[in-house]
A tleap script that builds the chain and sets N, CA, C and O, in Angstrom:
source leaprc.protein.ff14SB
mol = sequence {
  NMET ALA THR GLY THR ILE LYS LYS VAL VAL
  ALA ASP ARG GLY PHE GLY PHE ILE ALA ALA
  GLU ASP ALA LYS GLU TYR PHE PHE HIE ARG
  ASP GLY LEU ASP SER SER LEU SER PHE ASP
  ARG LEU VAL GLY GLY GLU LEU VAL GLU PHE
  GLU ILE GLU GLN SER PRO LYS GLY PRO ARG
  ALA SER ARG VAL ARG ALA CALA
}
set mol.1.N position { 22.007 63.977 -4.359 }
set mol.1.CA position { 22.455 65.171 -3.670 }
set mol.1.C position { 21.605 66.342 -4.165 }
set mol.1.O position { 21.456 66.538 -5.371 }
set mol.2.N position { 21.061 67.103 -3.253 }
set mol.2.CA position { 20.236 68.258 -3.586 }
set mol.2.C position { 21.117 69.500 -3.712 }
set mol.2.O position { 22.234 69.530 -3.196 }
set mol.3.N position { 20.611 70.517 -4.394 }
set mol.3.CA position { 21.339 71.775 -4.515 }
set mol.3.C position { 20.423 72.929 -4.140 }
set mol.3.O position { 19.198 72.826 -4.217 }
set mol.4.N position { 21.039 74.020 -3.735 }
set mol.4.CA position { 20.299 75.212 -3.371 }
set mol.4.C position { 21.250 76.336 -3.035 }
set mol.4.O position { 22.455 76.238 -3.268 }
set mol.5.N position { 20.704 77.399 -2.488 }
set mol.5.CA position { 21.525 78.540 -2.084 }
set mol.5.C position { 21.293 78.849 -0.613 }
set mol.5.O position { 20.206 78.632 -0.077 }
set mol.6.N position { 22.332 79.357 0.020 }
set mol.6.CA position { 22.201 79.778 1.414 }
set mol.6.C position { 21.231 80.956 1.445 }
set mol.6.O position { 21.457 81.978 0.798 }
set mol.7.N position { 20.168 80.801 2.194 }
set mol.7.CA position { 19.151 81.856 2.273 }
set mol.7.C position { 19.428 82.788 3.442 }
set mol.7.O position { 19.344 84.010 3.318 }
set mol.8.N position { 19.761 82.186 4.583 }
set mol.8.CA position { 19.965 82.976 5.793 }
set mol.8.C position { 20.921 82.243 6.712 }
set mol.8.O position { 20.859 81.020 6.837 }
set mol.9.N position { 21.805 82.992 7.357 }
set mol.9.CA position { 22.726 82.443 8.352 }
set mol.9.C position { 22.503 83.200 9.654 }
set mol.9.O position { 22.557 84.429 9.688 }
set mol.10.N position { 22.255 82.455 10.722 }
set mol.10.CA position { 22.099 83.039 12.055 }
set mol.10.C position { 23.389 82.698 12.811 }
set mol.10.O position { 23.462 81.710 13.541 }
set mol.11.N position { 24.392 83.541 12.611 }
set mol.11.CA position { 25.750 83.256 13.079 }
set mol.11.C position { 25.841 83.064 14.588 }
set mol.11.O position { 26.535 82.161 15.054 }
set mol.12.N position { 25.154 83.898 15.350 }
set mol.12.CA position { 25.267 83.807 16.806 }
set mol.12.C position { 24.581 82.575 17.389 }
set mol.12.O position { 24.810 82.230 18.548 }
set mol.13.N position { 23.739 81.907 16.592 }
set mol.13.CA position { 23.048 80.707 17.060 }
set mol.13.C position { 23.562 79.438 16.398 }
set mol.13.O position { 23.199 78.341 16.821 }
set mol.14.N position { 24.409 79.558 15.360 }
set mol.14.CA position { 25.037 78.394 14.745 }
set mol.14.C position { 24.184 77.614 13.766 }
set mol.14.O position { 24.392 76.415 13.581 }
set mol.15.N position { 23.213 78.287 13.129 }
set mol.15.CA position { 22.400 77.585 12.147 }
set mol.15.C position { 22.017 78.515 11.005 }
set mol.15.O position { 22.337 79.704 11.016 }
set mol.16.N position { 21.332 77.955 10.028 }
set mol.16.CA position { 20.869 78.748 8.898 }
set mol.16.C position { 19.849 77.972 8.090 }
set mol.16.O position { 19.387 76.907 8.498 }
set mol.17.N position { 19.506 78.529 6.930 }
set mol.17.CA position { 18.509 77.926 6.060 }
set mol.17.C position { 19.000 77.936 4.620 }
set mol.17.O position { 19.692 78.856 4.184 }
set mol.18.N position { 18.626 76.895 3.898 }
set mol.18.CA position { 18.971 76.763 2.489 }
set mol.18.C position { 17.680 76.773 1.683 }
set mol.18.O position { 16.735 76.055 2.011 }
set mol.19.N position { 17.637 77.583 0.633 }
set mol.19.CA position { 16.523 77.585 -0.312 }
set mol.19.C position { 16.902 76.601 -1.410 }
set mol.19.O position { 17.787 76.877 -2.220 }
set mol.20.N position { 16.232 75.457 -1.436 }
set mol.20.CA position { 16.572 74.385 -2.363 }
set mol.20.C position { 15.900 74.568 -3.716 }
set mol.20.O position { 14.928 75.311 -3.846 }
set mol.21.N position { 16.432 73.878 -4.721 }
set mol.21.CA position { 15.857 73.939 -6.060 }
set mol.21.C position { 14.464 73.318 -6.122 }
set mol.21.O position { 13.713 73.590 -7.059 }
set mol.22.N position { 14.105 72.484 -5.135 }
set mol.22.CA position { 12.770 71.880 -5.110 }
set mol.22.C position { 11.736 72.812 -4.486 }
set mol.22.O position { 10.626 72.385 -4.168 }
set mol.23.N position { 12.096 74.081 -4.310 }
set mol.23.CA position { 11.237 75.134 -3.766 }
set mol.23.C position { 10.954 74.966 -2.268 }
set mol.23.O position { 10.059 75.623 -1.736 }
set mol.24.N position { 11.702 74.102 -1.590 }
set mol.24.CA position { 11.551 73.941 -0.143 }
set mol.24.C position { 12.716 74.631 0.550 }
set mol.24.O position { 13.745 74.914 -0.062 }
set mol.25.N position { 12.535 74.894 1.824 }
set mol.25.CA position { 13.573 75.500 2.635 }
set mol.25.C position { 14.023 74.486 3.680 }
set mol.25.O position { 13.198 73.864 4.348 }
set mol.26.N position { 15.343 74.325 3.816 }
set mol.26.CA position { 15.884 73.344 4.746 }
set mol.26.C position { 16.758 74.019 5.794 }
set mol.26.O position { 17.593 74.869 5.486 }
set mol.27.N position { 16.543 73.618 7.033 }
set mol.27.CA position { 17.365 74.038 8.166 }
set mol.27.C position { 18.709 73.329 8.080 }
set mol.27.O position { 18.769 72.175 7.656 }
set mol.28.N position { 19.782 73.995 8.474 }
set mol.28.CA position { 21.065 73.318 8.659 }
set mol.28.C position { 21.737 73.865 9.910 }
set mol.28.O position { 21.544 75.023 10.280 }
set mol.29.N position { 22.516 73.025 10.546 }
set mol.29.CA position { 23.283 73.406 11.728 }
set mol.29.C position { 24.751 73.422 11.348 }
set mol.29.O position { 25.164 72.705 10.437 }
set mol.30.N position { 25.534 74.222 12.027 }
set mol.30.CA position { 26.964 74.316 11.710 }
set mol.30.C position { 27.651 72.950 11.762 }
set mol.30.O position { 28.635 72.736 11.054 }
set mol.31.N position { 27.154 72.020 12.588 }
set mol.31.CA position { 27.737 70.675 12.656 }
set mol.31.C position { 27.459 69.874 11.390 }
set mol.31.O position { 28.106 68.854 11.154 }
set mol.32.N position { 26.500 70.323 10.565 }
set mol.32.CA position { 26.146 69.615 9.342 }
set mol.32.C position { 26.939 70.056 8.120 }
set mol.32.O position { 26.668 69.599 7.009 }
set mol.33.N position { 27.921 70.943 8.311 }
set mol.33.CA position { 28.730 71.404 7.195 }
set mol.33.C position { 29.880 70.448 6.916 }
set mol.33.O position { 30.466 69.882 7.839 }
set mol.34.N position { 30.196 70.273 5.647 }
set mol.34.CA position { 31.367 69.523 5.223 }
set mol.34.C position { 32.598 70.323 5.644 }
set mol.34.O position { 32.515 71.539 5.817 }
set mol.35.N position { 33.719 69.662 5.808 }
set mol.35.CA position { 34.939 70.344 6.242 }
set mol.35.C position { 35.435 71.367 5.220 }
set mol.35.O position { 36.285 72.196 5.546 }
set mol.36.N position { 34.921 71.323 3.997 }
set mol.36.CA position { 35.352 72.283 2.973 }
set mol.36.C position { 34.711 73.663 3.164 }
set mol.36.O position { 35.150 74.628 2.540 }
set mol.37.N position { 33.687 73.773 4.010 }
set mol.37.CA position { 33.019 75.052 4.267 }
set mol.37.C position { 33.281 75.511 5.694 }
set mol.37.O position { 33.338 74.703 6.621 }
set mol.38.N position { 33.439 76.811 5.854 }
set mol.38.CA position { 33.574 77.404 7.180 }
set mol.38.C position { 32.281 78.132 7.512 }
set mol.38.O position { 31.872 79.030 6.776 }
set mol.39.N position { 31.639 77.762 8.597 }
set mol.39.CA position { 30.381 78.399 8.989 }
set mol.39.C position { 30.560 79.904 9.147 }
set mol.39.O position { 29.688 80.680 8.755 }
set mol.40.N position { 31.669 80.311 9.710 }
set mol.40.CA position { 31.908 81.728 9.978 }
set mol.40.C position { 32.061 82.552 8.704 }
set mol.40.O position { 31.969 83.778 8.754 }
set mol.41.N position { 32.291 81.906 7.572 }
set mol.41.CA position { 32.465 82.630 6.300 }
set mol.41.C position { 31.265 82.502 5.366 }
set mol.41.O position { 31.291 83.036 4.257 }
set mol.42.N position { 30.229 81.815 5.790 }
set mol.42.CA position { 29.051 81.662 4.933 }
set mol.42.C position { 28.293 82.988 4.807 }
set mol.42.O position { 28.169 83.746 5.768 }
set mol.43.N position { 27.797 83.241 3.610 }
set mol.43.CA position { 26.959 84.415 3.362 }
set mol.43.C position { 25.782 83.984 2.508 }
set mol.43.O position { 25.842 82.953 1.838 }
set mol.44.N position { 24.733 84.750 2.525 }
set mol.44.CA position { 23.571 84.446 1.704 }
set mol.44.C position { 23.910 84.455 0.225 }
set mol.44.O position { 24.740 85.237 -0.239 }
set mol.45.N position { 23.245 83.564 -0.507 }
set mol.45.CA position { 23.429 83.495 -1.949 }
set mol.45.C position { 24.451 82.488 -2.428 }
set mol.45.O position { 24.546 82.249 -3.631 }
set mol.46.N position { 25.226 81.884 -1.526 }
set mol.46.CA position { 26.217 80.893 -1.937 }
set mol.46.C position { 25.531 79.616 -2.412 }
set mol.46.O position { 24.592 79.141 -1.773 }
set mol.47.N position { 25.992 79.065 -3.517 }
set mol.47.CA position { 25.457 77.822 -4.061 }
set mol.47.C position { 26.064 76.646 -3.308 }
set mol.47.O position { 27.283 76.562 -3.154 }
set mol.48.N position { 25.202 75.727 -2.834 }
set mol.48.CA position { 25.668 74.574 -2.060 }
set mol.48.C position { 24.971 73.295 -2.519 }
set mol.48.O position { 23.902 73.327 -3.130 }
set mol.49.N position { 25.604 72.184 -2.208 }
set mol.49.CA position { 25.019 70.857 -2.380 }
set mol.49.C position { 24.845 70.286 -0.981 }
set mol.49.O position { 25.612 70.609 -0.074 }
set mol.50.N position { 23.831 69.432 -0.805 }
set mol.50.CA position { 23.589 68.875 0.519 }
set mol.50.C position { 22.749 67.613 0.411 }
set mol.50.O position { 22.123 67.345 -0.615 }
set mol.51.N position { 22.751 66.851 1.487 }
set mol.51.CA position { 21.887 65.689 1.606 }
set mol.51.C position { 20.751 66.048 2.554 }
set mol.51.O position { 20.907 66.895 3.434 }
set mol.52.N position { 19.630 65.407 2.371 }
set mol.52.CA position { 18.472 65.654 3.223 }
set mol.52.C position { 18.314 64.476 4.165 }
set mol.52.O position { 18.234 63.326 3.732 }
set mol.53.N position { 18.268 64.770 5.459 }
set mol.53.CA position { 18.071 63.719 6.454 }
set mol.53.C position { 16.873 64.070 7.313 }
set mol.53.O position { 16.495 65.236 7.430 }
set mol.54.N position { 16.285 63.055 7.908 }
set mol.54.CA position { 15.143 63.261 8.792 }
set mol.54.C position { 15.645 63.503 10.209 }
set mol.54.O position { 16.571 62.844 10.680 }
set mol.55.N position { 15.018 64.455 10.870 }
set mol.55.CA position { 15.335 64.738 12.263 }
set mol.55.C position { 14.017 64.746 13.038 }
set mol.55.O position { 12.951 64.713 12.424 }
set mol.56.N position { 14.064 64.788 14.352 }
set mol.56.CA position { 12.821 64.828 15.125 }
set mol.56.C position { 11.921 66.025 14.769 }
set mol.56.O position { 10.711 65.977 14.988 }
set mol.57.N position { 12.514 67.093 14.221 }
set mol.57.CA position { 11.732 68.278 13.865 }
set mol.57.C position { 11.440 68.363 12.373 }
set mol.57.O position { 10.953 69.389 11.898 }
set mol.58.N position { 11.728 67.303 11.629 }
set mol.58.CA position { 11.471 67.304 10.187 }
set mol.58.C position { 12.758 67.226 9.383 }
set mol.58.O position { 13.838 67.067 9.952 }
set mol.59.N position { 12.654 67.338 8.070 }
set mol.59.CA position { 13.844 67.213 7.236 }
set mol.59.C position { 14.815 68.384 7.440 }
set mol.59.O position { 14.409 69.525 7.658 }
set mol.60.N position { 16.106 68.060 7.362 }
set mol.60.CA position { 17.128 69.086 7.469 }
set mol.60.C position { 18.297 68.759 6.549 }
set mol.60.O position { 18.456 67.617 6.117 }
set mol.61.N position { 19.092 69.742 6.259 }
set mol.61.CA position { 20.247 69.569 5.380 }
set mol.61.C position { 21.441 69.076 6.186 }
set mol.61.O position { 21.684 69.524 7.307 }
set mol.62.N position { 22.174 68.151 5.594 }
set mol.62.CA position { 23.407 67.670 6.220 }
set mol.62.C position { 24.456 67.513 5.134 }
set mol.62.O position { 24.136 67.522 3.945 }
set mol.63.N position { 25.695 67.371 5.540 }
set mol.63.CA position { 26.827 67.242 4.613 }
set mol.63.C position { 26.795 68.371 3.570 }
set mol.63.O position { 26.992 68.151 2.375 }
set mol.64.N position { 26.543 69.568 4.067 }
set mol.64.CA position { 26.465 70.760 3.196 }
set mol.64.C position { 27.875 71.100 2.715 }
set mol.64.O position { 28.811 71.188 3.509 }
set mol.65.N position { 28.009 71.290 1.396 }
set mol.65.CA position { 29.312 71.638 0.823 }
set mol.65.C position { 29.127 72.587 -0.349 }
set mol.65.O position { 28.035 72.713 -0.901 }
set mol.66.N position { 30.196 73.241 -0.711 }
set mol.66.CA position { 30.158 74.178 -1.838 }
set mol.66.C position { 29.848 73.420 -3.115 }
set mol.66.O position { 30.339 72.310 -3.322 }
set mol.67.N position { 29.030 74.022 -3.974 }
set mol.67.CA position { 28.660 73.379 -5.243 }
set mol.67.C position { 29.629 73.786 -6.339 }
set mol.67.O position { 29.488 73.350 -7.481 }
savepdb mol mol.pdb
quit
């Protein structure tokens, strides 16, 4: 499981980005959040854990949850 912080949330479009500890940035979609997190309450700087999965557009974060 990877860890990082919420870098940016684009609330009106339903996605955001996580700045991971591996110095990479990962896209996430609101559908990729664990039930313990509410997309509407996410703010930048929150510490999260996530899994990395491959998508047609490259790696993205899934199963994002509070760390």
